[in-house]
Structure formats: structure tokens, C-alpha cells
N, C-alpha and C positions, 0 to 999 in steps of 0.2 A: 791409170790403165788397171784393167780388169785381169785378176788372174783366170788361168783357164782352169777348171778343177777337172779331176777324172771322170766326175759325172759329165759335165761339159764332153768331154772326150767321145765317151762310149753313147751319149746322146746322139752325137753327131756320126758316130760308126753305126748305131741301131738304125738309123735314118737312110744311111747309105744302103746298109743291106737291103731294108725294106725297099728300096727304090733300085736294086740289083744293079746297083753301081760301083761295082768292083776296084774303081780306079780312086773313086773317093774313099772307099774302106784302105786300100793299099797306103792312101796319103796320110792316113792317121795311125799307121806302124811304124816302129822305131827300125833302125837297119839289123837291131839285135832280136825282131820279131819272131816267136815261133807259136805253133799251133797245137795245142794236146785237144787231141778228138777223142772221147773216152766212150768210142763204141764198140771199141775192140779191144784189147789189151795192151793200154800204153806203156806199161813196163817193157812189154816186149818190143814194141813198134816205137816207141820214143816220140820225140815232138818231130812237127813238120817245118820246113821254112817258109816262109812268105809265098817263094814261087809255087811250091805245090799246094800252099792252101788258096793261090789265086787259083790254080787249077781246079780245085774242088768248086768253087765259087761258081767259076763258070760254067762247069759241067752242071751244078744244081740250077743255076739260072736257066741252062739252055732246056733242062729236064723239065720244069716247072717256069714257063714264061711268065705267066701270072700267079702270084703267090701274096699270101697275106703271112704277114710276121709281126705277131703283136705281143709285146711285153707286157705281162700283167703284174710284174713285182720286180723293183729294183732297191738293192742294198748299195750303198756306198760309202767306201770311206776315204781317207786320204789319198791312197794308190791303189786302192780294188773296189772294181763296183761287179756286182753279180747283179743277174739278170735272170729271170724265169719267164719262157716264152712259150708260146704255141705257134707253128707253122701250119697253114694248110694252104693245099695247092692242088692244082689237076695237072695230073701228067701227061702233058701233050706235044712232050719231045723224047728222044731217046734218052736213057738213063746209062750212062757212062762213066767208065774210070776216071777220078780215082773212088767214085761214090760206091760202085760194084764193081768185083772183079770182072766180070765180063759183060759187056754193051747188052742191054734190054732194049725193045720196042718198047714203044708209048702205049701206054693199057688205057690212057683216057680216064680213068680212075681219079678221085679226088683221095688226098690223103691228110691225114691231121696227126702231127707227132709234136710230143711237147718236150721241152728240155730246160737246163740252166747252162748259164756261160758265166765265167770268171773273167775278169780283164784285170790284167797287172800294168797299170800305166806310170811310167816316170817322164818326167820333162816334156809333159802334152802329148805323149805318143804312147801306143798300146804297144808292151814287148811280150806278154804272153796273152794267149787266149785259151782258155781250157772249156770246151763245149762236151757237157756230159747229156746224151740222147741214145734211145733206143730204136737203133736202126732195123730190129726185126720187126719191129711196128711198121714202117714204112715198107718193106718186104711184103708182110701180110696185107698191107692195105693196097699195095700195088697187084696182089695176086701171083706173086712168086715164091719159089723157094730160098731160102740164105743159103 
């Protein structure tokens, strides 16, 4: 029987994200899953739970129903996988919390942001997801003030 590696888990998770499959993403998270989203001061905010993370992904996929999530580099160790990615999408739905503090109407603009994510994996499930990106770029590309 083949052993499932951290890279296997993250490859499946990345595909679920690219497919906008939140349930598929959730199925790969441990009960202890947390997400650090370093677009703000994570030391003041701290990590968020799986349910709050789920709200984020639903809001993102509603704001950008058609998106391209391309991983350009992957580094994998036994229990940590890092990916460098580019997110390109057209904003055809409202942008709502928890992405932004106050809801924004769809702009019809295409955005392109880059980032990196570090995944801690144990026993075939993701325990921590740390996402590093610049949301200011998203705001600028949407034509709104942060």
C-alpha cells in the first residue's frame, strides 16, 4: 500500500482550490486545522479556524467565480509543503467579508496577485496553512481604497 505524502495531500488540496471545491479542501484538513493569512498583522489577529477559513473561500469564489490559480513553484519536505502561486480572476460578484471589512460591488476588473503558502501536514491532513500575499494589490487592481 502506497504512503500518502505531504506533497500528495497538497497537490490534491491545490486542485480542489483551483476547482473552487471548498468541500474538497475541507476534507483534507485535520480537526486542528488553522490558517494564518498574512495580509495583515497575524500577530495581532492570530490564526483562524477551519470554519472561518471556509467562509473566506466561499466569499472569494463568489466574488471571482471564474479564476485561474497557478502554482509556479513547489518545495516539499516530509511534513511541510510550500507553494508559490499566481491568482488571476475577473471580479464579477460582490466582494464581501471576510475578504474586505465592508462589502464592495463587483467591478468587472481582472486582478492578478501573487503569493506563497506554507502547509504543515501530519497524518495525511493539513494542520496549518500560512498564506502570504499582498491584499493592497487586490484593492488597487479593483480600483478601491483599502
